[in-house]
C-alpha beads as a LAMMPS data file, in Angstrom:
LAMMPS data file: protein, C-alpha beads

168 atoms
167 bonds

1 atom types
1 bond types

-500.0 500.0 xlo xhi
-500.0 500.0 ylo yhi
-500.0 500.0 zlo zhi

Masses

1 110.0

Atoms # bond

1 1 1 100.299 378.815 -347.906
2 1 1 101.212 378.040 -351.242
3 1 1 104.796 379.207 -352.035
4 1 1 105.272 380.987 -355.764
5 1 1 108.171 381.056 -357.779
6 1 1 109.874 384.229 -359.134
7 1 1 110.992 383.760 -362.691
8 1 1 113.633 386.281 -363.857
9 1 1 114.487 387.394 -367.739
10 1 1 118.035 388.114 -368.961
11 1 1 119.156 389.774 -371.594
12 1 1 122.876 389.927 -371.388
13 1 1 125.282 389.057 -374.610
14 1 1 126.030 385.672 -374.666
15 1 1 128.254 383.189 -374.275
16 1 1 130.447 381.600 -377.440
17 1 1 130.725 377.772 -377.257
18 1 1 131.362 374.909 -378.871
19 1 1 128.455 372.333 -378.369
20 1 1 127.385 369.018 -379.367
21 1 1 124.489 368.219 -377.538
22 1 1 124.931 364.593 -376.435
23 1 1 123.769 362.606 -373.512
24 1 1 125.835 362.606 -370.484
25 1 1 126.148 359.680 -368.798
26 1 1 130.223 360.115 -366.841
27 1 1 129.974 360.145 -363.046
28 1 1 129.960 363.575 -361.201
29 1 1 130.802 364.845 -357.967
30 1 1 128.655 367.277 -356.853
31 1 1 127.478 367.854 -352.902
32 1 1 130.866 366.506 -352.333
33 1 1 130.340 362.923 -353.534
34 1 1 131.221 360.749 -355.874
35 1 1 127.659 359.900 -357.298
36 1 1 126.581 358.905 -361.094
37 1 1 123.901 361.142 -362.263
38 1 1 122.081 359.905 -365.512
39 1 1 119.117 361.554 -365.535
40 1 1 116.811 364.311 -363.886
41 1 1 115.184 361.741 -361.706
42 1 1 118.778 360.669 -360.438
43 1 1 119.455 364.421 -359.741
44 1 1 115.972 365.013 -357.434
45 1 1 117.107 361.603 -355.725
46 1 1 120.554 362.671 -355.024
47 1 1 119.301 365.929 -353.890
48 1 1 116.962 364.312 -351.581
49 1 1 119.042 361.971 -349.697
50 1 1 121.883 364.576 -348.755
51 1 1 122.536 365.495 -345.419
52 1 1 120.938 368.844 -345.217
53 1 1 117.864 369.912 -347.572
54 1 1 118.585 371.456 -351.109
55 1 1 117.280 374.166 -353.071
56 1 1 117.826 373.353 -356.816
57 1 1 119.010 376.503 -358.979
58 1 1 118.160 376.595 -362.714
59 1 1 119.827 379.275 -365.343
60 1 1 118.131 378.956 -368.620
61 1 1 120.269 379.807 -371.928
62 1 1 118.695 380.203 -375.544
63 1 1 121.253 378.711 -378.156
64 1 1 121.819 381.607 -380.804
65 1 1 123.974 382.964 -383.548
66 1 1 127.288 385.069 -382.345
67 1 1 127.014 388.530 -383.863
68 1 1 128.997 388.824 -387.247
69 1 1 128.806 384.894 -387.275
70 1 1 130.752 382.964 -390.505
71 1 1 128.864 380.716 -393.074
72 1 1 130.626 378.266 -391.268
73 1 1 129.635 378.973 -387.810
74 1 1 125.831 378.881 -389.321
75 1 1 126.321 375.508 -390.892
76 1 1 127.613 374.449 -387.105
77 1 1 124.920 376.256 -385.178
78 1 1 122.087 374.880 -387.990
79 1 1 123.590 371.283 -386.790
80 1 1 123.469 371.724 -382.904
81 1 1 127.319 372.086 -382.833
82 1 1 127.982 375.514 -381.862
83 1 1 126.728 379.188 -381.260
84 1 1 126.528 381.213 -378.392
85 1 1 124.380 380.288 -375.181
86 1 1 122.740 383.530 -373.713
87 1 1 121.210 382.898 -370.181
88 1 1 117.485 384.387 -370.385
89 1 1 115.433 382.781 -367.120
90 1 1 116.635 381.757 -363.731
91 1 1 114.319 380.619 -360.921
92 1 1 115.309 378.280 -357.515
93 1 1 112.996 375.383 -356.533
94 1 1 113.178 372.722 -353.537
95 1 1 113.306 369.495 -354.994
96 1 1 109.768 368.118 -354.149
97 1 1 108.170 371.433 -356.282
98 1 1 109.779 369.834 -359.302
99 1 1 110.424 366.040 -359.269
100 1 1 109.499 365.931 -362.671
101 1 1 111.616 367.675 -364.993
102 1 1 108.119 368.598 -367.429
103 1 1 106.701 370.287 -364.376
104 1 1 109.345 373.051 -364.775
105 1 1 109.491 372.801 -368.705
106 1 1 105.564 373.594 -368.456
107 1 1 106.157 376.411 -365.956
108 1 1 108.677 378.460 -368.170
109 1 1 106.519 378.843 -370.993
110 1 1 104.321 380.758 -368.811
111 1 1 107.461 383.204 -369.290
112 1 1 106.551 383.503 -373.045
113 1 1 110.686 383.211 -373.001
114 1 1 112.119 380.205 -375.064
115 1 1 115.069 378.281 -373.706
116 1 1 117.398 375.422 -374.869
117 1 1 119.583 374.779 -372.053
118 1 1 118.840 374.493 -368.387
119 1 1 122.166 374.639 -366.120
120 1 1 121.295 373.365 -363.144
121 1 1 123.253 373.925 -359.597
122 1 1 122.567 372.822 -355.641
123 1 1 122.399 375.298 -352.720
124 1 1 122.469 373.081 -349.410
125 1 1 120.995 374.087 -346.189
126 1 1 122.054 373.907 -342.410
127 1 1 120.351 372.919 -339.323
128 1 1 117.934 370.742 -341.191
129 1 1 116.032 373.787 -343.508
130 1 1 116.503 374.053 -346.897
131 1 1 117.869 377.685 -348.228
132 1 1 115.177 380.041 -349.143
133 1 1 114.790 381.986 -352.416
134 1 1 116.351 384.835 -350.761
135 1 1 119.455 383.218 -350.096
136 1 1 119.630 381.856 -353.512
137 1 1 119.752 385.311 -355.198
138 1 1 123.526 385.969 -354.762
139 1 1 124.397 382.275 -356.099
140 1 1 121.924 382.537 -359.076
141 1 1 123.640 385.846 -360.469
142 1 1 127.292 384.192 -359.641
143 1 1 125.778 381.022 -361.725
144 1 1 124.574 383.170 -364.483
145 1 1 128.201 385.112 -364.420
146 1 1 129.980 381.577 -364.566
147 1 1 127.767 380.833 -367.595
148 1 1 128.478 384.190 -369.416
149 1 1 131.894 383.592 -368.648
150 1 1 132.213 380.288 -369.985
151 1 1 132.656 378.617 -366.937
152 1 1 130.011 375.945 -367.338
153 1 1 132.043 372.989 -366.217
154 1 1 130.530 373.186 -362.360
155 1 1 126.714 372.685 -363.659
156 1 1 124.889 369.771 -365.005
157 1 1 122.913 370.718 -368.187
158 1 1 119.607 369.511 -369.459
159 1 1 117.835 369.977 -372.884
160 1 1 114.260 370.563 -373.005
161 1 1 113.621 366.948 -372.632
162 1 1 115.290 366.256 -369.698
163 1 1 117.883 364.639 -370.914
164 1 1 121.302 365.339 -369.554
165 1 1 123.362 366.957 -372.233
166 1 1 127.560 367.265 -372.232
167 1 1 128.564 370.781 -373.717
168 1 1 132.261 371.169 -375.138

Bonds

1 1 1 2
2 1 2 3
3 1 3 4
4 1 4 5
5 1 5 6
6 1 6 7
7 1 7 8
8 1 8 9
9 1 9 10
10 1 10 11
11 1 11 12
12 1 12 13
13 1 13 14
14 1 14 15
15 1 15 16
16 1 16 17
17 1 17 18
18 1 18 19
19 1 19 20
20 1 20 21
21 1 21 22
22 1 22 23
23 1 23 24
24 1 24 25
25 1 25 26
26 1 26 27
27 1 27 28
28 1 28 29
29 1 29 30
30 1 30 31
31 1 31 32
32 1 32 33
33 1 33 34
34 1 34 35
35 1 35 36
36 1 36 37
37 1 37 38
38 1 38 39
39 1 39 40
40 1 40 41
41 1 41 42
42 1 42 43
43 1 43 44
44 1 44 45
45 1 45 46
46 1 46 47
47 1 47 48
48 1 48 49
49 1 49 50
50 1 50 51
51 1 51 52
52 1 52 53
53 1 53 54
54 1 54 55
55 1 55 56
56 1 56 57
57 1 57 58
58 1 58 59
59 1 59 60
60 1 60 61
61 1 61 62
62 1 62 63
63 1 63 64
64 1 64 65
65 1 65 66
66 1 66 67
67 1 67 68
68 1 68 69
69 1 69 70
70 1 70 71
71 1 71 72
72 1 72 73
73 1 73 74
74 1 74 75
75 1 75 76
76 1 76 77
77 1 77 78
78 1 78 79
79 1 79 80
80 1 80 81
81 1 81 82
82 1 82 83
83 1 83 84
84 1 84 85
85 1 85 86
86 1 86 87
87 1 87 88
88 1 88 89
89 1 89 90
90 1 90 91
91 1 91 92
92 1 92 93
93 1 93 94
94 1 94 95
95 1 95 96
96 1 96 97
97 1 97 98
98 1 98 99
99 1 99 100
100 1 100 101
101 1 101 102
102 1 102 103
103 1 103 104
104 1 104 105
105 1 105 106
106 1 106 107
107 1 107 108
108 1 108 109
109 1 109 110
110 1 110 111
111 1 111 112
112 1 112 113
113 1 113 114
114 1 114 115
115 1 115 116
116 1 116 117
117 1 117 118
118 1 118 119
119 1 119 120
120 1 120 121
121 1 121 122
122 1 122 123
123 1 123 124
124 1 124 125
125 1 125 126
126 1 126 127
127 1 127 128
128 1 128 129
129 1 129 130
130 1 130 131
131 1 131 132
132 1 132 133
133 1 133 134
134 1 134 135
135 1 135 136
136 1 136 137
137 1 137 138
138 1 138 139
139 1 139 140
140 1 140 141
141 1 141 142
142 1 142 143
143 1 143 144
144 1 144 145
145 1 145 146
146 1 146 147
147 1 147 148
148 1 148 149
149 1 149 150
150 1 150 151
151 1 151 152
152 1 152 153
153 1 153 154
154 1 154 155
155 1 155 156
156 1 156 157
157 1 157 158
158 1 158 159
159 1 159 160
160 1 160 161
161 1 161 162
162 1 162 163
163 1 163 164
164 1 164 165
165 1 165 166
166 1 166 167
167 1 167 168
């Protein structure tokens, strides 16, 4: 039996953030451990070696100009240094389903919805079993709400090329 993923589309108002999209190479503490995640491959590797199986949760956001933007905001946005990030899609996956970021990007194109940034978090399983998609639904909703509220520090962020980026 082949599992299928449910891609959900969101059309809420976005979050104003001032962001410069640059490579992110700082040490991160995810899963309560000190680990150095510098790439998508590192994320998949670390998810795969955790004591309990993981389910990765992705919220995809589109960069856009805020309503009533100023000329200065438009200029910063054109230089990828500001704007609004609005969640537009979400999905949950097991690490082995998406070992390469390009697979995730390819799947997302079938939705017909464009995105710029993927926010990522992990949900740990228990008893040797990974959480299922139903168990990920509420954490995905909470993740989206945190992004809408501008509370993005808990998430890894990737661009469409699979590069870690820092938003500040």
